[in-house]
C-alpha positions in Angstrom: 118.7 -203.3 98.4 118.5 -200.2 96.2 115.3 -198.9 94.8 115.0 -197.7 91.3 115.2 -194.0 91.0 112.9 -192.0 88.8 114.3 -190.9 85.4 113.8 -187.3 86.3 116.0 -187.7 89.4 118.7 -189.3 87.4 118.5 -186.7 84.7 118.8 -183.9 87.3 121.8 -185.6 88.9 123.4 -186.1 85.5 123.0 -182.4 84.7 124.4 -181.4 88.0 127.4 -183.7 87.7 128.1 -182.4 84.1 128.1 -178.9 85.4 130.5 -179.8 88.3 132.8 -181.6 85.8 132.9 -178.5 83.5 133.7 -176.2 86.4 136.4 -178.6 87.6 138.0 -178.6 84.2 137.9 -174.8 84.1 139.5 -174.7 87.6 142.3 -177.1 86.4 143.0 -175.0 83.4 143.2 -171.8 85.5 145.5 -173.5 88.0 147.8 -174.8 85.3 148.1 -171.2 83.9 148.8 -169.9 87.4 151.4 -172.6 87.9 153.1 -171.5 84.7 153.2 -167.9 85.7 154.5 -168.8 89.2 157.2 -171.0 87.7 158.3 -168.2 85.3 158.4 -165.7 88.2 160.4 -168.1 90.3 162.9 -168.7 87.6 163.2 -165.0 87.0 163.8 -164.3 90.7 166.4 -167.1 91.0 168.2 -165.9 87.9 167.9 -169.3 86.2 165.9 -168.2 83.2 165.9 -171.0 80.7 167.8 -170.2 77.5 165.4 -169.6 74.6 166.1 -170.4 71.0 166.8 -167.2 69.0 163.8 -165.7 67.3 164.2 -166.1 63.5 162.2 -162.9 63.0 164.2 -160.9 65.4 166.9 -158.4 64.5 170.5 -159.3 63.9 170.1 -161.5 60.9 
């Protein structure tokens, strides 16, 4: 059996969970950015840099 929890407790828990979710989303974004930087560094060190399309605004045109 579960007892009804007061609305104030539920509101406080809801606020806490929203804050945790927001922090988790920030952490995921930060980790994705770090993963991209590490992937680029790894490719650079391995000499397997992916070929990029030529820059249409670059010189030589």
